[in-house]
C-alpha distance (Angstrom), angle and dihedral (degrees) to the residues before:
residue distance angle dihedral
X1 . . .
X2 3.83 . .
X3 3.81 115.1 .
X4 3.80 115.7 -118.2
X5 3.83 92.8 -138.6
X6 3.79 140.3 4.9
X7 3.81 124.3 -118.9
X8 3.82 90.2 -80.2
X9 3.79 93.6 51.4
X10 3.82 95.6 -105.7
X11 3.79 120.8 135.5
X12 3.83 112.5 -97.9
X13 3.83 120.8 -90.1
X14 3.80 94.0 16.8
X15 3.78 129.4 108.5
X16 3.72 124.1 -121.6
X17 3.85 110.5 -84.8
X18 3.82 92.1 -120.7
X19 3.82 90.9 56.4
X20 3.80 90.0 55.1
X21 3.81 89.9 50.3
X22 3.82 91.9 49.6
X23 3.81 91.8 48.5
X24 3.80 91.3 49.1
X25 3.82 92.0 47.1
X26 3.83 93.6 49.2
X27 3.80 93.8 46.6
X28 3.79 90.7 50.0
X29 3.81 90.4 54.8
X30 3.80 92.9 46.4
X31 3.78 92.5 50.6
X32 3.82 93.4 49.1
X33 3.80 96.0 45.2
X34 3.77 116.2 103.5
X35 3.80 111.7 -121.6
X36 3.80 99.8 -169.8
X37 3.77 137.1 28.3
X38 3.77 129.9 -157.2
X39 3.80 130.0 -138.1
X40 3.81 124.9 172.2
X41 3.80 89.9 -16.8
X42 3.82 92.8 -52.1
X43 3.79 118.8 120.3
X44 3.81 116.5 -146.8
X45 3.82 134.6 169.3
X46 3.81 111.8 -81.2
X47 3.81 90.5 -133.6
X48 3.84 88.2 77.0
X49 3.78 118.0 78.4
X50 3.79 117.9 -119.7
X51 3.81 89.8 -120.0
X52 3.83 93.3 55.2
X53 3.80 91.7 46.5
X54 3.82 91.7 50.5
X55 3.82 91.5 48.4
X56 3.81 90.3 51.0
X57 3.80 91.2 51.7
X58 3.82 92.0 48.4
X59 3.83 94.1 48.1
X60 3.80 113.9 122.4
X61 3.81 115.5 -169.2
X62 3.79 116.3 -128.0
X63 3.79 126.8 -143.7
X64 3.78 106.6 -87.6
X65 3.82 96.1 30.6
X66 3.79 111.8 137.4
X67 3.79 124.8 -154.0
X68 3.78 121.1 -160.6
X69 3.77 111.9 -160.1
X70 3.80 119.3 -172.3
X71 3.77 135.8 157.6
X72 3.81 114.8 -102.4
X73 3.80 114.1 -85.0
X74 3.82 91.6 9.2
X75 3.79 103.4 111.6
X76 3.81 105.2 -69.4
X77 3.81 93.3 153.8
X78 3.80 90.9 45.1
X79 3.83 90.1 51.5
X80 3.82 91.1 49.4
X81 3.80 89.4 53.8
X82 3.82 92.2 47.6
X83 3.82 90.2 51.5
X84 3.81 91.2 47.2
X85 3.81 91.5 53.2
X86 3.81 90.9 47.9
X87 3.82 92.5 51.5
X88 3.80 92.1 43.5
X89 3.83 91.8 45.3
X90 3.80 91.6 -121.2
X91 3.79 95.4 -50.9
X92 3.82 114.3 140.1
X93 3.80 123.1 -125.7
X94 3.79 115.1 -102.8
X95 3.82 90.8 -140.9
X96 3.79 124.5 23.3
X97 3.80 88.6 -139.9
X98 3.82 89.1 68.3
X99 3.79 88.8 70.0
């Protein structure tokens, strides 16, 4: 025997009407949202601001700049600390905010 309604009075096997409305609202926003932007023929993710993207394109490395490149979730912070201790010849920072 199939129940005529659940404990909240809704027909069986159906979601609450408000959940359907929320799902529809969220999907509408996702579909309308721009995923990429274009500047000077270059396509970049829309989550980046135009200003940040322009600054990245204009960046010129200086002698002495160091780049640490790690895979995500593979010890980036640990590698930054190792590099800091190498450059500081093992000397600790006086304040952690200097890092």
